[in-house]
C-alpha positions, 0 to 999 in steps of 0.5 A: 561715339566711342567705338569698344574695338580698334578693328574688325579683327578684334571684333570677332576675337572678343578678346579670346571669347568670340568663338563663344560669343559667336557660335551663340549668335548663330545658334540663336539667329537659327531657332529664330529663322526656324521659329520663323520659317517653320509655321509658315510651311505648316500652313502652307501644309495644312491649306494643300490638305484641305485643299486634297480634302475638299476636292475628295468630299466634292467629288465623292459627293459627284459619284454618289449623287451618279449612283443614286 
C-alpha cells in the first residue's frame, strides 16, 4: 500500500489546499453531528411535554371528580 503523503504535515497541507479541505471536512462533520443530536434532543422534549400533559390531565380529572 502506497501512501499519498510523506508525513502528517504534508497531509494537513494537501499541496496548499489543506485549509479548504479540512474546513469542509469540519463543517460537514458538524452538520452530521447536528443532524444526529437535534432529533434526540427534540425527542426528549416531546416526551417531557407528553408527560406533563398526561399529569395535567390526570390532575384535572381528579379535581373534576372531587367537585361532582
